[in-house]
C-alpha distance (Angstrom), angle and dihedral (degrees) to the residues before:
residue distance angle dihedral
X1 . . .
X2 3.83 . .
X3 3.77 122.1 .
X4 3.77 128.1 -155.8
X5 3.80 111.1 -121.7
X6 3.83 92.8 -147.4
X7 3.79 142.7 -4.9
X8 3.81 123.6 -129.4
X9 3.80 108.0 -132.6
X10 3.80 98.3 -179.3
X11 3.78 144.7 -23.7
X12 3.80 116.8 -123.8
X13 3.80 95.1 -163.4
X14 3.78 144.9 -27.5
X15 3.80 120.4 -136.7
X16 3.80 120.8 -146.9
X17 3.82 122.6 -169.4
X18 3.81 111.5 -140.2
X19 3.79 138.5 172.7
X20 3.83 99.2 -150.6
X21 3.82 120.2 45.3
X22 3.83 95.8 179.0
X23 3.81 96.9 72.7
X24 3.82 92.4 47.6
X25 3.81 94.4 65.5
X26 3.79 95.3 55.2
X27 3.80 92.9 46.5
X28 3.79 100.9 45.1
X29 3.80 102.4 33.5
X30 3.81 104.6 26.4
X31 3.81 101.1 34.4
X32 3.82 103.7 26.4
X33 3.81 95.5 31.2
X34 3.82 96.8 -131.6
X35 3.80 118.2 159.9
X36 3.81 113.4 -107.2
X37 3.83 106.4 -136.0
X38 3.77 97.9 -173.4
X39 3.74 149.1 -82.2
X40 3.78 125.9 -92.5
X41 3.79 134.5 -176.3
X42 3.80 114.7 -142.4
X43 3.79 100.9 -163.1
X44 3.79 97.9 -172.9
X45 3.83 89.7 55.9
X46 3.83 93.0 39.3
X47 3.78 92.5 -128.9
X48 3.79 141.7 120.9
X49 3.79 116.7 -145.6
X50 3.81 129.6 -158.1
X51 3.80 114.9 -166.3
X52 3.81 128.0 -158.3
X53 3.81 125.3 -171.1
X54 3.82 117.9 -125.1
X55 3.82 108.6 -178.7
X56 3.83 104.1 -71.5
X57 3.82 94.1 -12.9
X58 3.78 136.9 64.0
X59 3.79 137.4 -136.7
X60 3.80 111.7 -141.5
X61 3.80 117.6 -164.6
X62 3.81 114.8 -160.5
X63 3.81 123.3 -157.5
X64 3.79 121.9 -176.4
X65 3.80 119.1 -121.7
X66 3.81 92.0 -164.8
X67 3.78 133.8 36.2
X68 3.82 87.5 -128.4
X69 3.81 95.9 55.4
X70 3.82 122.5 114.2
X71 3.83 90.5 -111.5
X72 3.82 93.2 50.8
X73 3.80 90.6 49.3
X74 3.82 90.2 48.0
X75 3.82 92.0 51.9
X76 3.82 91.2 46.3
X77 3.79 89.7 52.6
X78 3.82 101.9 38.0
X79 3.82 105.0 18.4
X80 3.78 127.2 -121.9
């Protein structure tokens, strides 16, 4: 008999690294009807975030503001 080691009760948010923020707005707010919660620049991480509400969770899209930022390096390594 197999046992589950843990149970996920909820997800607070999911972060998605992207290169182009403009296309995200039209897809998630206009087409899918998700509530746009706001945009925020996190200068120490060199990133701009756009957040959309999905029931009790959020989708957070992260766009690099510098080619040396952690998000830019992630996209260079893994793709967007």
